[in-house]
C-alpha positions in Angstrom: 3.1 4.9 2.3 5.2 4.5 -0.8 2.7 2.0 -3.1 4.5 -1.0 -4.3 3.5 -2.3 -8.0 4.1 -5.7 -9.6 5.0 -5.5 -13.5 4.5 -8.7 -15.0 6.4 -8.2 -18.5 8.4 -10.7 -20.6 9.8 -8.2 -22.9 12.6 -6.5 -21.0 13.0 -3.3 -23.1 9.3 -2.5 -22.1 9.4 -3.6 -18.2 12.7 -1.2 -18.2 10.9 1.3 -19.6 7.9 0.8 -17.1 9.9 0.8 -14.1 11.9 3.8 -15.1 8.5 5.7 -15.2 7.5 4.3 -12.0 10.5 5.0 -10.0 10.6 8.6 -11.2 7.2 9.2 -9.6 8.4 7.5 -6.4 6.9 4.0 -6.9 8.3 0.7 -5.5 8.2 -1.9 -8.0 9.0 -5.9 -8.7 9.3 -7.0 -12.0 8.2 -11.0 -13.1 8.9 -12.3 -16.6 6.0 -14.9 -16.1 2.7 -15.8 -14.6 4.2 -18.4 -12.3 6.8 -16.3 -10.9 4.3 -13.4 -9.6 2.2 -16.5 -8.1 4.5 -17.6 -6.2 5.5 -14.2 -4.8 2.2 -13.5 -3.6 2.2 -16.2 -1.5 4.7 -13.8 0.6 3.7 -10.6 -0.4 0.7 -8.3 -2.4 1.6 -5.0 -4.0 -1.1 -2.2 -4.2 -1.3 -2.6 -8.0 -0.4 -5.2 -10.8 0.6 -3.9 -14.4 -0.1 -7.2 -16.5 0.7 -8.0 -20.2 -1.5 -10.4 -21.8 1.0 -12.4 -23.9 3.2 -14.1 -21.2 5.0 -17.2 -21.8 3.4 -19.4 -19.7 0.1 -18.6 -19.0 -2.7 -16.4 -20.8 -2.5 -12.8 -19.5 -6.6 -13.0 -19.0 -6.2 -16.2 -16.7 -3.6 -14.2 -14.5 -5.9 -11.3 -14.0 -8.5 -13.6 -13.2 -6.5 -15.0 -10.3 -5.1 -11.9 -8.9 -8.8 -10.6 -8.8 -9.8 -14.0 -7.0 -6.9 -13.5 -4.3 -7.5 -10.0 -3.0 -7.8 -6.3 -3.7 -5.2 -4.8 -5.6 -5.5 -2.6 -8.5 -4.8 -3.8 -12.0 -3.5 -2.2 -15.1 -3.5 -4.5 -18.1 -0.7 -3.5 -20.6 -0.7 -4.8 -23.9 -0.4 -5.2 -27.6 -3.9 -6.6 -27.9 -6.1 -3.5 -28.9 -9.4 -5.4 -29.9 -12.3 -4.4 -28.4 -13.4 -8.1 -27.4 -9.9 -8.1 -25.5 -10.4 -4.7 -23.8 -14.0 -5.7 -22.7 -12.8 -9.3 -21.5 -9.9 -7.7 -19.8 -12.1 -5.0 -17.7 -15.0 -7.7 -17.2 -12.2 -10.1 -15.5 -11.3 -7.7 -12.8 -9.0 -5.0 -14.6 -9.3 -1.3 -13.5 -7.8 0.0 -17.0 -6.4 -1.2 -20.2 -3.5 0.3 -22.1 -2.4 -0.6 -25.6 1.1 -0.9 -26.8 3.2 1.6 -27.5 2.3 3.7 -24.7 3.5 7.3 -23.1 5.1 6.6 -19.9 3.6 9.7 -18.3 0.2 8.4 -19.4 0.8 5.1 -17.7 2.1 6.7 -14.6 -1.0 9.0 -14.5 -3.3 6.0 -14.9 -1.6 4.0 -12.0 -2.1 6.9 -9.7 -5.6 7.3 -11.0 -6.6 3.5 -9.9 -4.6 4.1 -6.5 -6.5 7.1 -5.8 -10.3 5.6 -6.6 -9.1 2.7 -4.4 -8.0 4.7 -1.3 -10.5 7.6 -1.7 -13.0 8.2 1.1 -16.0 5.6 0.4 -13.7 3.4 -1.4 -13.8 1.0 1.4 -17.0 0.9 2.2 -16.7 3.3 5.2 -15.4 2.6 8.5 -14.1 -0.8 9.5 -17.6 -1.6 11.5 -19.3 -0.8 8.4 -18.1 -3.9 6.7 -21.3 -5.3 5.7 -24.1 -3.6 3.3 -27.3 -5.0 2.9 -30.0 -4.5 0.3 -33.1 -6.2 -0.9 -31.5 -9.3 0.5 -28.3 -9.1 -0.7 -25.3 -8.4 1.5 -21.8 -7.0 -0.1 -18.9 -8.0 2.2 -16.5 -4.7 1.8 -13.4 -6.4 2.8 -13.4 -9.7 1.2 -15.1 -8.3 -2.2 -18.0 -11.0 -1.7 -21.7 -10.3 -2.8 -24.0 -12.9 -0.9 -27.6 -13.7 -2.1 -30.6 -14.3 0.1 -30.3 -17.9 -0.1 -26.3 -18.0 0.9 -24.9 -18.2 -2.1 -21.7 -16.1 -2.7 -20.3 -14.2 -5.8 -16.7 -13.1 -5.8 -16.4 -9.9 -7.4 -14.0 -8.4 -9.4 -12.1 -5.4 -8.2 -13.5 -3.1 -11.1 -17.4 -4.4 -10.2 -16.2 -3.9 -6.4 -15.6 -0.6 -6.7 -18.9 0.4 -8.8 -21.3 -1.3 -6.4 -19.6 0.4 -3.1 -20.0 3.6 -4.5 -23.8 2.7 -5.2 -24.3 1.5 -1.8 -22.5 4.6 -0.2 -24.9 6.7 -2.2 -28.1 5.2 -2.6 -31.0 6.8 -4.6 -28.9 9.6 -6.0 -28.2 9.9 -9.6 -24.0 9.1 -10.1 -22.4 10.2 -13.1 -20.2 7.6 -15.0 -17.1 9.7 -13.9 -18.4 9.2 -10.3 -18.8 5.4 -10.6 -15.2 5.0 -12.3 -13.7 7.7 -10.3 -12.2 9.7 -13.3 -12.5 13.1 -13.7 -11.5 12.7 -17.5 -13.2 9.7 -18.5 -13.5 9.6 -22.4 -16.8 9.8 -23.8 -15.8 6.4 -25.8 -14.7 4.7 -22.7 -17.0 1.8 -22.3 -15.6 0.3 -19.2 -18.2 1.5 -17.1 -21.2 -0.1 -19.1 -19.0 -3.4 -19.0 -19.0 -2.8 -15.2 -22.7 -2.0 -14.7 -23.7 -4.9 -17.1 -22.4 -7.6 -15.2 -23.5 -6.3 -11.6 -27.0 -6.1 -13.3 -26.8 -9.8 -14.4 -26.0 -10.8 -10.6 -28.8 -8.7 -9.0 -31.3 -8.2 -11.1 -34.3 -10.6 -11.8 -34.5 -9.5 -15.3 -31.3 -7.4 -16.2 -32.8 -6.6 -19.7 -35.5 -4.6 -17.5 -33.1 -3.1 -14.1 -35.0 -2.1 -11.5 -32.2 -1.9 -8.9 -29.3 -0.2 -11.2 -31.5 2.2 -13.3 -30.3 4.1 -16.0 -31.1 7.9 -15.8 -30.2 8.8 -19.5 -28.3 11.9 -20.1 -27.3 12.0 -16.7 -26.0 8.6 -15.2 -27.4 5.8 -13.0 -29.1 5.6 -9.8 -29.2 2.5 -7.4 -33.0 2.5 -6.0 -32.6 0.3 -2.9 -32.3 1.2 0.7 -28.8 0.2 2.3 -28.2 -1.1 5.8 -24.6 -1.6 7.2 -23.2 -3.6 10.0 
């Protein structure tokens, strides 16, 4: 099935460039000039992926990324003129799967869209078969269908799509050293890309008694990370 992409961009020239590139490679698109417009549309249909500009006329794009992440499990590519590291980190922390700065190369944008969609549909991206919806470890339970992490006391944490993807890979492959590329789902990850570090840090803050001295998500220096817990499924 052809993927549907929502393009949220108030600059008509940029929106046309994005849409043209996506159509050239077979994607379906809908374009929105404001956050309110796309939120109204989401009441009736959700896409496979959002491309979100942070400089919207009616709301901050970061707030929109947060709302999108809370509403379901679609991919999010942030496309913005904000190139500061703090914006990039915040965007990824709030649920963005990737972050691109304008001006951009249309074919690179399409490649990143494809990469996000591949990661989300790859084997294990859905936490196994439908009967394996819940992954349990050390008193925690991950609801793979709802992106919800439940503590032993019943407290619930709604995870962003990027965090969920990393945790899904961990629970599918416990006690294995996983590279940054395996966790992000990209073979061409730049050595300077710190998105995986952001996601690991957020997961540690939720799961570890002492995030500064992790015992569950361990760093294997020079190799990657290891999830040190037995996992059961239901």
